[in-house]
N, C-alpha and C positions, 0 to 999 in steps of 0.2 A: 759184331762189327763189320762194317761194309767200307771197303775203299772207296774214295770219291771216284776213281777210275771205273770200278766195277759198279757203282751207283749210275754213273752216266750211262752205262751200256745196259742197266736193267731197271731203269727208273720206273717204268710201268709196272713191272713186278714188284717192286719195293713199294710203290704207293698202294698197290692192292693189299700187300701184307700189312701195312700200317692201317690202311682204312678199313678193310674187312677183317683181317685176321687180328686186329688190335695189337699188332707187335710195335715194340719201341726199338728203333734202329739207330745205331750211333755210326755216323759217317766219319771216316778217318782221311787223313792225308799224311803220307809217309809214316804211317803207324800211329799217329796221335789223333785222339779224338778231336773233331772240329764242329759237328752240328749233330742234331737229331732229327730223326723223322718218326713223328708220334701220330697217333690217331687224333683226329680232331677233337674228340671228347676229352682227351688229355689236356690239350691246349686251352679248351673252354674252361676246365677246372682251374688250370693255373691261373688264367686271367681273372676268374672269380675270387680265388685266394688272394690274388694281389690287389684287387679292389678292396676286399674286406680289411686286409692289413692297412692299405692306405686310409680307408675310412677310420680305422681305430687310431692310427697315428694323427689324423687330423682332429678327432675328438680328444685325443690326449693333449695335443698342443693347445686346443680351446680351453680345457680345463685348466692347464698350466697358466694360460694367460689370464684366466679369471682370478687365480690364486695370487700369481707373481705380478700381474699388471703387465702393461705394455709399455714400449718406448716409442715416441713420436718419430716419424721418419725424418724430420728435420734434425734431430739429435743423433740419429743413426748416421745420417749423411754427413753431419759435422765430426763425429767420431772417426768415420772412414775417410774423411778428407775428399768427399766426392763433389764434383761440380754440381751446383744447383741447376735443376732443369729449367729450361727457358720458360715453360709454363706447367704449372702444376694442377693436374686435371683431377687429382683425387688425393686423399691423405691415407698413408699406409701406417698402421700400428703393428709392430712386430713384438712378439712375445720374446722373453729371454732366451728360450730354447731356440727360436728361429734366429735370434742375434748370434748366438753360438755358432750355429751351423752355416752362417754366411761365409762364402769364401773371401779369403783376404785378398782382394784384387782392387786395382786402382784404374779409373779410366784413363784413356791416352789424352793427354792435355796438349794438343797441337794447336 
């Protein structure tokens, strides 16, 4: 662990340790972990894993929509008491899973 003050003073050295020494460094502020300095390869791996997880979640949602069906946007809008848009450019069909995950928010009606 490296304090943010020490990191500021030794940034070049820390970058070299992460980039060439493949070290993972945790930066702290007042003794609490704040961020990490990691080799670029680690970040690329994390991003690839995230893409694969997102892709699997999308495929799962599509499978669920095929099995359970979808709900028309007009019905979702009515159930959530949302203002109708001035112009509807496209129709959105939401799976039951996507409807469950919608935040419970209402538009500002000025």
